[in-house]
C-alpha positions as CSV (number, residue, x, y, z in Angstrom):
1,M,-39.8,-61.2,81.6
2,T,-36.2,-60.4,82.4
3,A,-35.9,-58.3,79.3
4,L,-39.2,-56.4,80.0
5,L,-38.0,-55.6,83.6
6,L,-34.7,-54.3,82.3
7,A,-36.3,-52.3,79.5
8,A,-38.7,-50.7,82.0
9,A,-35.9,-49.7,84.3
10,L,-34.0,-48.0,81.4
11,A,-37.1,-46.4,79.9
12,M,-37.9,-44.7,83.2
13,A,-34.5,-42.9,83.3
14,P,-34.6,-39.4,81.9
15,A,-31.2,-39.6,80.3
16,P,-30.0,-43.2,80.0
17,Q,-26.4,-43.5,78.7
18,V,-24.5,-46.6,77.4
19,G,-20.7,-46.8,77.6
20,A,-20.3,-43.1,78.7
21,T,-20.2,-41.0,81.8
22,L,-23.6,-39.6,82.8
23,A,-23.2,-36.2,84.5
24,I,-26.2,-34.9,86.6
25,E,-25.4,-31.2,87.1
26,R,-28.9,-29.8,87.7
27,P,-31.9,-31.0,89.7
28,T,-33.3,-34.2,88.0
29,Q,-36.2,-36.5,88.4
30,G,-34.9,-40.0,88.6
31,P,-34.3,-42.8,88.3
32,V,-31.0,-42.2,86.6
33,V,-29.4,-45.2,84.9
34,A,-26.0,-45.7,83.2
35,V,-25.1,-48.9,81.5
36,L,-21.4,-49.8,81.2
37,G,-20.6,-46.2,82.3
38,D,-20.1,-44.0,85.3
39,V,-22.6,-41.6,86.9
40,F,-21.3,-38.2,88.3
41,V,-23.9,-36.4,90.5
42,S,-23.3,-32.8,91.6
43,S,-26.9,-31.7,92.1
44,E,-30.2,-33.1,93.4
45,V,-31.8,-36.3,92.1
46,V,-35.3,-37.2,93.2
47,G,-35.2,-41.0,92.7
48,D,-32.6,-43.8,92.5
49,V,-29.2,-43.6,90.8
50,V,-28.0,-46.9,89.2
51,A,-24.7,-47.6,87.4
52,V,-24.4,-51.0,85.7
53,G,-20.8,-51.9,85.2
54,G,-19.6,-48.4,86.4
55,D,-19.0,-46.2,89.4
56,V,-21.2,-43.5,91.0
57,E,-19.5,-40.4,92.3
58,L,-21.5,-38.1,94.6
59,A,-19.8,-34.7,94.5
60,P,-19.9,-32.6,97.7
61,G,-23.3,-31.0,97.9
62,A,-25.0,-33.7,95.8
63,L,-28.2,-35.2,97.2
64,V,-29.9,-38.3,96.0
65,R,-33.5,-38.7,97.4
66,G,-33.4,-42.5,96.9
67,D,-31.0,-45.4,96.6
68,V,-27.6,-45.2,95.0
69,V,-26.5,-48.5,93.5
70,A,-23.3,-49.4,91.6
71,L,-23.8,-52.9,90.1
72,G,-20.3,-53.9,89.1
73,G,-18.7,-50.8,90.6
74,S,-18.3,-48.6,93.6
75,V,-19.9,-45.5,95.2
76,F,-17.7,-42.7,96.5
77,G,-17.6,-39.0,97.1
78,G,-18.8,-36.4,99.6
79,G,-22.4,-36.3,98.6
80,S,-25.3,-37.9,100.4
81,A,-28.3,-40.1,99.8
82,T,-31.5,-40.6,101.7
83,G,-31.7,-44.3,100.8
84,R,-29.2,-47.1,100.7
85,V,-25.8,-46.7,99.2
86,V,-24.6,-50.0,97.7
87,G,-21.6,-51.0,95.6
88,L,-21.6,-54.6,94.4
89,G,-19.0,-56.6,92.7
90,G,-16.7,-54.1,90.9
91,L,-16.0,-55.0,87.3
92,G,-13.4,-52.4,86.6
93,A,-10.5,-50.6,88.1
94,P,-11.6,-48.1,90.7
95,A,-12.3,-44.8,89.0
96,H,-11.3,-42.8,92.1
97,A,-7.9,-44.4,92.5
98,S,-6.3,-41.9,90.1
99,R,-7.4,-39.1,92.5
100,L,-5.3,-40.4,95.4
101,A,-1.8,-39.2,96.1
102,G,0.9,-40.6,93.8
103,S,2.6,-42.9,96.3
104,V,-0.7,-44.1,97.7
105,A,-2.1,-44.8,94.2
106,W,1.1,-46.7,93.3
107,G,0.9,-48.7,96.5
108,L,-2.7,-49.7,95.9
109,A,-1.9,-50.7,92.3
110,L,0.9,-52.9,93.4
111,V,-1.2,-54.6,96.0
112,R,-4.0,-55.1,93.5
113,V,-1.5,-56.7,91.0
114,G,-0.1,-59.0,93.7
115,L,-3.5,-60.1,94.9
116,W,-4.6,-61.0,91.3
117,V,-1.4,-63.0,90.8
118,I,-1.9,-64.9,94.0
119,V,-5.6,-65.5,93.4
120,G,-4.9,-66.6,89.9
121,S,-2.2,-69.0,90.9
122,L,-4.4,-70.6,93.6
123,L,-7.4,-71.0,91.2
124,L,-5.1,-72.6,88.6
125,L,-3.6,-75.0,91.2
126,F,-6.9,-76.1,92.7
127,F,-9.3,-75.8,89.7
128,P,-7.1,-76.3,86.6
129,R,-9.9,-77.9,84.5
130,I,-12.3,-75.0,85.1
131,V,-9.7,-72.4,84.3
132,R,-8.5,-74.1,81.1
133,G,-12.1,-74.8,80.0
134,T,-13.0,-71.1,80.4
135,G,-10.0,-70.0,78.4
136,E,-10.6,-72.6,75.7
137,L,-14.3,-71.5,75.3
138,V,-13.1,-68.0,74.4
139,V,-11.2,-69.5,71.5
140,R,-14.1,-71.8,70.4
141,R,-16.8,-69.1,70.7
142,P,-15.0,-65.7,70.1
143,W,-18.2,-63.9,69.1
144,Q,-20.8,-65.7,71.4
145,T,-18.8,-65.3,74.6
146,P,-19.0,-61.4,74.9
147,L,-22.8,-61.6,74.1
148,I,-23.3,-64.3,76.8
149,G,-21.4,-62.1,79.2
150,I,-23.6,-59.0,78.5
151,L,-26.8,-61.1,78.8
152,A,-25.6,-62.7,82.0
153,L,-24.9,-59.3,83.5
154,M,-28.4,-58.1,82.4
155,V,-30.0,-61.1,84.2
156,W,-27.8,-60.4,87.2
157,L,-28.9,-56.8,87.2
158,V,-32.6,-57.7,87.3
159,T,-32.0,-60.2,90.0
160,V,-30.1,-57.7,92.2
161,M,-32.7,-55.0,91.6
162,F,-35.4,-57.4,92.7
163,A,-33.4,-58.5,95.8
164,L,-32.8,-54.8,96.8
165,A,-36.6,-54.2,96.5
166,V,-37.3,-57.0,99.0
167,T,-34.0,-57.1,100.9
168,T,-35.8,-56.5,104.2
169,T,-37.0,-60.1,104.0
170,P,-34.7,-63.2,104.5
171,L,-35.4,-64.2,100.9
172,G,-34.3,-60.9,99.5
173,A,-31.1,-60.8,101.6
174,G,-30.3,-64.4,100.6
175,C,-30.9,-63.6,96.9
176,L,-28.6,-60.5,97.2
177,L,-25.8,-62.4,98.8
178,L,-26.1,-65.2,96.3
179,A,-26.1,-62.8,93.3
180,V,-23.0,-61.0,94.6
181,G,-21.2,-64.2,95.4
182,L,-21.9,-65.7,91.9
183,L,-20.8,-62.6,90.1
184,L,-17.5,-62.4,92.0
185,L,-16.9,-66.1,91.5
186,A,-17.6,-65.8,87.7
187,K,-15.4,-62.7,87.6
188,L,-12.5,-64.4,89.3
189,L,-12.6,-67.6,87.2
190,G,-13.3,-65.7,84.0
191,I,-10.3,-63.3,84.4
192,V,-7.9,-66.1,85.4
193,G,-9.2,-68.1,82.4
194,F,-8.6,-65.2,80.1
195,A,-5.1,-64.8,81.5
196,W,-4.4,-68.5,81.0
197,L,-5.4,-68.0,77.3
198,I,-3.1,-65.0,76.9
199,G,-0.2,-66.8,78.6
200,R,-0.7,-69.8,76.3
201,A,-0.7,-67.6,73.2
202,G,2.5,-65.8,74.2
203,V,4.4,-68.7,75.5
204,R,7.0,-68.6,72.8
205,A,8.0,-65.1,73.7
206,L,8.9,-66.1,77.3
207,P,12.1,-67.6,78.5
208,I,12.0,-71.4,78.8
209,A,12.0,-71.2,82.6
210,W,8.8,-69.1,82.5
211,R,6.8,-71.2,80.0
212,G,5.1,-73.4,82.5
213,E,1.4,-73.1,82.9
214,L,1.5,-71.4,86.3
215,P,4.3,-68.8,85.7
216,R,3.0,-67.8,82.2
217,T,-0.6,-67.3,83.6
218,G,0.8,-65.2,86.5
219,I,2.8,-63.0,84.0
220,A,-0.4,-62.5,81.9
221,L,-2.3,-61.5,85.0
222,L,0.4,-59.1,86.0
223,V,0.4,-57.5,82.6
224,M,-3.4,-57.3,82.4
225,T,-3.8,-55.7,85.9
226,A,-1.0,-53.3,85.1
227,L,-2.7,-52.2,81.9
228,S,-6.0,-51.7,83.7
229,A,-4.4,-48.9,85.7
230,L,-3.7,-46.9,82.6
231,P,-5.8,-43.7,82.3
232,V,-8.7,-43.7,79.9
233,L,-8.1,-47.0,78.1
234,G,-7.2,-49.1,81.2
235,G,-10.7,-49.1,82.7
236,S,-12.3,-50.0,79.3
237,L,-9.9,-52.8,78.7
238,W,-10.5,-54.3,82.1
239,L,-14.2,-54.0,81.7
240,V,-14.0,-55.9,78.3
241,V,-11.9,-58.6,80.0
242,N,-14.5,-58.9,82.8
243,V,-17.4,-59.2,80.4
244,V,-15.6,-61.8,78.2
245,G,-14.5,-63.7,81.2
246,I,-17.9,-63.8,82.8
247,G,-19.4,-64.8,79.4
248,A,-16.9,-67.7,79.2
249,V,-17.7,-69.0,82.6
250,V,-21.5,-68.8,82.0
251,G,-21.0,-70.3,78.5
252,T,-19.1,-73.2,80.0
253,V,-22.0,-73.9,82.3
254,L,-24.5,-73.6,79.5
255,E,-22.6,-76.0,77.3
256,R,-23.2,-78.7,80.0
257,L,-26.9,-78.2,80.3
258,P,-29.0,-80.8,78.5
259,I,-31.2,-78.2,76.7
260,G,-31.1,-76.4,73.5
261,L,-29.8,-72.8,73.7
262,P,-30.5,-69.8,71.5
263,F,-26.8,-69.3,70.7
264,P,-25.4,-70.8,67.5
265,R,-23.3,-73.9,68.1
266,L,-23.6,-73.5,71.8
267,A,-25.9,-76.3,72.7
268,T,-24.5,-79.6,74.0
269,R,-23.8,-82.2,71.4
């Protein structure tokens, strides 16, 4: 059922794109959907605009006669929409950060790096087993983990689309809040678990004083968030880390379920 709903949403889009920026520069009948890519709108769209794992930019003069939703991204720009404008659970580095003044962009980048190091340290201090288990799953299931992450995001997408459709009801609002909260939690744990793994792999390259679990994970987070600010490649690398991290978190949960799973060697023993 989930796959059918997602396929129907993508099939309705006049020009669906995967992993690339979708530019709408002339009047278009929606909905418009981009998967793991951004949407740039500079004209009129009659229908909804949805970016899954990307941002939506509404250029000045753009008009969307429907909802604008960035699932795993943000919505920005001087354009307008007649419906709701929602950005939920950013998966990548903000695409519009590079358009800010140099000093402001650098300041935001430093704040972002600092926040990730602090959050990562707190998660490792209070939930060490979960963080370690997430990182170890990436090693045990290097091929399954990204696939699980992609499928988990697809399920999350369908859930949020359903919640947005009935968000005027208490049930819809509750589903929306729960979906966003679960995504952000999986993202945090997954990225910190990935950083823990990177820190463990590079421990021999660090000075002895920095080889402890906490400092090496913090250094890995610092490097990862710094690399995510690089033009062109940074956003793609950060998105891959997000997908793998979310897949590791979901995979860890699935391993503990007492049921058979359709992923090779992933079912519980």
